[in-house]
C-alpha positions as CSV (number, residue, x, y, z in Angstrom):
1,M,82.3,19.3,-15.1
2,L,86.0,18.7,-15.6
3,L,87.9,15.9,-13.7
4,K,91.0,16.8,-12.4
5,P,94.0,14.9,-10.9
6,N,95.0,15.0,-7.3
7,M,98.6,16.1,-7.7
8,N,99.6,15.4,-4.3
9,W,99.0,11.8,-5.0
10,K,102.9,10.3,-6.6
11,A,101.1,8.1,-9.4
12,N,99.8,11.8,-11.0
13,Q,103.0,13.8,-10.7
14,G,104.9,13.9,-13.7
15,I,102.8,12.4,-15.9
16,Q,100.4,13.8,-19.0
17,T,97.2,12.8,-18.1
18,P,93.9,12.6,-19.6
19,T,91.0,15.3,-19.9
20,V,87.5,14.3,-18.9
21,M,84.4,16.0,-19.0
22,A,81.6,14.8,-17.8
23,N,78.0,16.1,-17.4
24,V,75.3,14.8,-14.7
25,S,71.4,15.0,-16.0
26,E,68.5,13.9,-13.1
27,E,65.2,13.1,-14.5
28,R,62.6,11.5,-12.8
29,E,62.7,7.9,-13.4
30,F,66.8,7.7,-14.2
31,V,69.6,9.8,-13.5
32,Q,72.1,9.8,-16.5
33,I,76.0,10.6,-17.0
34,D,77.5,11.6,-19.9
35,F,81.9,10.8,-19.6
36,Y,83.9,12.7,-22.7
37,V,87.3,11.2,-22.3
38,E,91.0,12.2,-24.6
39,E,93.8,10.3,-23.3
40,P,97.1,10.2,-23.9
41,L,97.8,6.7,-25.9
42,N,99.8,5.6,-22.6
43,C,97.4,6.3,-20.8
44,F,94.8,3.8,-22.1
45,R,93.6,-0.1,-21.5
46,A,91.2,-2.0,-23.3
47,E,91.0,-5.6,-21.8
48,V,88.1,-5.6,-19.8
49,M,85.6,-7.5,-22.1
50,E,82.0,-8.4,-19.7
51,D,80.3,-6.9,-17.4
52,G,82.0,-7.9,-13.4
53,G,85.5,-7.8,-14.4
54,H,88.4,-5.3,-12.9
55,S,86.9,-2.3,-14.3
56,W,89.5,0.1,-12.9
57,E,92.2,-1.7,-14.7
58,D,90.9,-0.7,-17.5
59,S,90.3,2.9,-19.0
60,C,87.4,3.2,-16.8
61,V,85.1,6.5,-16.0
62,E,83.2,5.7,-12.5
63,V,80.1,7.4,-10.7
64,F,80.2,7.0,-7.1
65,L,76.8,8.0,-5.3
66,Q,74.9,8.5,-1.7
67,N,71.8,6.4,-1.9
68,P,68.7,8.8,-2.1
69,A,66.7,5.9,-0.6
70,N,69.9,5.0,2.5
71,S,72.2,7.8,3.2
72,E,74.6,5.3,4.7
73,E,75.2,3.2,1.9
74,Y,76.4,3.9,-1.5
75,F,76.8,2.9,-4.4
76,N,79.9,2.7,-7.3
77,F,79.3,2.5,-11.2
78,E,82.6,2.1,-13.2
79,V,82.5,1.5,-16.6
80,T,85.6,0.8,-19.3
81,S,85.6,2.3,-22.7
82,R,84.2,-0.9,-24.3
83,G,81.0,-0.5,-21.9
84,A,82.1,-3.5,-19.6
85,L,80.0,-2.7,-16.1
86,L,80.6,-3.2,-12.2
87,A,78.4,-1.9,-9.7
88,A,78.2,-3.0,-6.2
89,R,76.4,-1.2,-3.2
90,G,77.2,-1.2,0.7
91,K,78.6,1.3,3.5
92,G,82.2,1.0,2.7
93,R,84.9,-0.1,1.5
94,E,84.8,-3.5,2.5
95,N,82.0,-6.1,2.3
96,R,80.4,-4.6,-1.3
97,T,77.0,-5.9,-2.5
98,V,78.2,-6.9,-6.2
99,L,74.6,-5.4,-8.5
100,S,72.8,-8.8,-10.3
101,E,73.2,-9.0,-13.9
102,V,69.3,-8.1,-13.9
103,A,69.9,-4.7,-12.1
104,L,73.1,-4.1,-15.0
105,S,71.0,-5.0,-17.6
106,Q,68.3,-2.0,-16.6
107,I,71.5,0.2,-16.3
108,A,71.8,1.7,-20.6
109,R,75.4,2.2,-21.7
110,T,75.7,4.4,-24.7
111,K,79.5,4.2,-26.3
112,Q,81.0,6.6,-28.5
113,L,83.3,5.2,-30.9
114,A,86.5,5.4,-30.2
115,S,89.1,7.6,-32.6
116,I,92.2,7.6,-32.4
117,I,94.4,11.5,-33.1
118,G,98.2,11.4,-33.0
119,E,99.4,9.9,-29.6
120,F,95.7,10.0,-28.3
121,I,92.8,9.0,-28.1
122,S,89.4,10.1,-27.4
123,W,86.2,7.7,-26.3
124,G,82.7,8.7,-24.6
125,I,80.4,6.8,-22.6
126,S,76.8,7.4,-21.4
127,L,74.6,5.7,-17.9
128,R,71.2,5.7,-17.7
129,I,70.3,4.9,-14.4
130,P,66.6,4.2,-13.2
131,A,65.3,5.1,-10.0
132,S,64.6,1.4,-9.3
133,I,68.2,0.6,-8.9
134,F,68.3,2.4,-5.2
135,G,64.9,1.2,-4.5
136,L,63.2,4.3,-5.5
137,D,60.1,4.8,-7.7
138,A,61.6,7.9,-9.2
139,F,64.0,10.5,-8.1
140,E,63.0,13.9,-5.7
141,G,65.3,16.4,-8.0
142,G,68.5,18.1,-7.5
143,H,69.8,16.2,-3.8
144,L,72.2,13.5,-5.8
145,R,75.1,13.3,-3.9
146,G,78.6,11.4,-4.8
147,N,82.0,12.2,-6.6
148,L,82.8,11.1,-10.4
149,Y,86.6,9.6,-11.1
150,K,88.6,8.1,-13.7
151,C,91.1,5.9,-13.7
152,A,93.2,2.7,-15.6
153,D,95.0,1.3,-12.3
154,K,97.0,-1.2,-15.5
155,A,98.1,1.2,-18.1
156,K,101.5,1.8,-19.4
157,T,100.9,5.3,-17.0
158,P,98.4,4.7,-14.1
159,H,96.7,8.2,-13.6
160,Y,93.7,9.1,-11.3
161,L,91.2,12.2,-11.7
162,S,87.5,12.9,-9.6
163,A,85.5,16.0,-9.9
164,F,85.8,16.2,-6.2
165,P,88.9,16.6,-4.2
166,I,89.8,13.6,-1.6
167,D,92.4,14.6,0.4
168,T,94.0,11.3,0.7
169,E,98.1,10.6,0.4
170,K,97.1,8.1,-2.0
171,P,94.3,6.9,-4.5
172,D,91.2,5.9,-2.5
173,F,87.7,6.7,-4.4
174,H,86.1,5.0,-1.7
175,R,85.3,7.7,0.4
176,P,81.9,9.3,0.6
177,E,83.1,12.3,3.1
178,F,84.5,13.5,0.0
179,F,81.0,13.5,-1.9
180,Q,79.1,16.5,-2.9
181,E,76.3,17.8,-4.8
182,L,76.0,16.7,-8.2
183,A,72.7,16.9,-9.5
C-alpha cells in the first residue's frame, strides 16, 4: 500500500514528500510489515541511535495496531532508518506504557542498506512482531486494524504521511478512530 501525505496539513504543503510503500502480512505467530522509502535528502534525518529514543524526530516509519486481544487499546511501533525502535501501548496518546527491553528484543528488525542517488535516499526496514506482544498465542487471521505512517519531525523538511486518511487539522497519528483493516 502507498502512504500518502495529507495535503490539508500545512507541514505537507509546498514540499516534495517521500514515496513510501508498505506491505502487511499476517501469519499465525507474527505480523510482518515491510516498508520501502525513497525520500529527498532534505527530508532525511538519522540521529536516534538506540531503542526507546525519540524515533519520530528521525526518518521514521510507524505502525499503529489495535490490540486484537483488547480493542480498547492500541500499540505503536515506531522504527527509524537505523532500526531504533520505540513501542508502547495504551488507550490514547496520554499515559502510554512503553514496552520493555525484553519485549523489544522479540521484535525482529531487518534493515536494507540505504543508498543515495542524486538528491534522494532510499532505505527500507521490516518489522516482524510476534503475537505474544499482544498477549496472544496466535493471530486469528485477517482482522488486524491500524494505520501506517512516515514522518521526520526534526528533518530539515518535516513531513507526515499515512496509509489511511486522518481527518484532523494538524498531524496526529494517535487517532485510532481512523484505523482501518490492514491484514
